[in-house]
N, C-alpha and C positions, 0 to 999 in steps of 0.2 A: 435723454440726449443732453449733451452739454456742449459748450463752445470749445473750440480748440484752445488748449493751453499753450503757453509760450514754450518753445523748444530751446530757447536761449542760445548763447554761444555764437557760432559763426553763421555764415549764410546758408549752410546746408545742414540737413539732419538725416541721420540713418533711420529710415522708417519701415515699418511693416504693419499689416493689418492682421488681426487674429480674433478668434472666438475666446471669450473669457468663460471661466467656469465658476459655478456656485460654490459657496464655502464648504458644503458637505462633501462634494467631490474632491475639493482641494485637501480637506482634512484626511480623507481616505487615501489619497495619493501620497501625502507626506508620511502617513503611517506605513504604507506599503514600501516607500523608499527607505525608511528607517530599518526595515526588516531585510533589506538586501545585504548580502555578505560584504564584509569590508574588502576594499580593493583599491587599486590605483586609478580612481575615477572621482569626479566631483558630482555630487547631487545637484540638480537644478533646484534652486530655492523656490519655496512656495510662491513668492511674489513674481517669479518668472515663468510659472507654469501656464501655458496657453496652447491653443491649436492655431498655428499660423495659416492664414488664408492666402496672403500674398506678401512676399518680401520685396520692398521697393528700392532698398539701398539708399545711397546718399541722394537726397532730393533738395532742391532749393526750398527754403522756408516759405517762399511766396506761393508754393503749390499746396500747402497744407490745408487751407480751407476747401479747395476743390476736391482734394483726396477725401477729406472728412464728409463732404456732401455726397460723394459717390458711395462711400461706405454706408452712410445713413440710408440712401436710396435702396441699395442692395439688401441691407439688413431689414429694412422696413417691408420689402417685398417677399422676404423669405417665409417659407412655411415653417411649421413647428419642427424643431431639430431634436432628434433623439439619437444618442450615440451609445454604443456598447463596447467596452474594452474587449478586444479580440485576442491580443497577445503582445509579447515583448519582442522587439527586433533591434539589431545593432547595425549601424553603418560604419564607415571608416572612423568617425569621430564622436558619434552619439549613440545612446541607447534610447529607445522610444517605446511608448505604448501606442499600439495601432488600434483604431476603432472601426467598428462597422457603423455605417450611416443608415439607420433604419428609415426607409422611405426615400432616401437620397436628398433630403432637404439641405444638409450641410454642403454636399457636393454641388447642388444647384446654386446655393448662395455663393460658393467659391467661383463657379463658372460665371455667374452674373457679375460679380465684383471684378474678376479678371478682365472681362469684356469692357466694363466701364472704365477701369484704370488704363487699359490699353488704348481705348479711344481718347482718353485724356492725355495720352502720350507719356505716362509715368511708369508703365509696367510692360515688361516683355514676358509673356507667358512661358512657363517651362515646357520642355518637350514631353516630359512624363506627366501622366494624369495626377491631379491633386489627390493626396492621400490624407485622410483625417488621422493625425497623429500628434502626440504630445512628447516632446523631448524631456526625459527624466534624469539622464546622466550624460556627462561629457568626459571624454578620455583621449589620451594620445595613442594608446594601444588597446585594442579590443579586450575587454575583460572576459568575454564569452560567458556572460551571465545567462542563466536560464530560469528566471523567476516565474512563479505562477502569475496568472493574469490578475491584476488588481480587482478586488471585489467592489466595484463601483455601482453595479446595477445600471439602470437606465440613467443617462446623464443628458440633461437639457442645458446647453450653454446659457449663462446669465446675460450675455450681451456680445457685442462685437466692438473692437477698439482699434484705434490707430495708436501705435507705440513708437516712441523714440528710443532707439537702442544706443546706449552710451557704453563705449568700450573702456573698461577699467582693468587695472593689473589683476584684480581678483576675479575677473570675468565680466560679462556684459551685465549692465543694469538696464532694465526696461521700465520706461516711464510712460504711463498712459497720458496721451495728450488730448484724446477725445474718445468718448465711449457712447455707444448706442445700446441702451438697455432693452432687452426683450421684455415685453409686457405679459409674457405667458407664465403659467405656473411652472416653476422649475422642478425638475426631477433631480435626484441626486444632490439636493441642497436643502 
């Protein structure tokens, strides 16, 4: 665990909570991305690869400590998380790797965090159920890729983090402002 870092700038920060991945899984994902056919899309850079738990949007900086405390509590109560890449899927603007959540621990963590953040008054749960996924490409028009599933094996996240999303001309830059490291033996890393 660490203390919340400064999110700088104005009175609000664009925040989200996510699971972080071990280096081995990130290495394999970057290698898999490099093998995708060239097209009119942007690869999500390694430093931006994560599994979003909850997108909070623009929040007052004064709420950051309470948000971090709720993430720590939910992550600390989570059981061992083991994920398996199931396939690739595209939406209107992103391509993602979707995961199976062995034993449901990641889904339980997401549900716990959603409840905590909702009670805190900083999050409105989505209508659709949480889906463990990792955005790997962004595009304006669907490239209709059909890549094989990345060979990641079993992946156990390295931690959970609160991120500050900074919008840039070149795309979003994600800065970790607080991370809760899982003390378990990591798989896929």
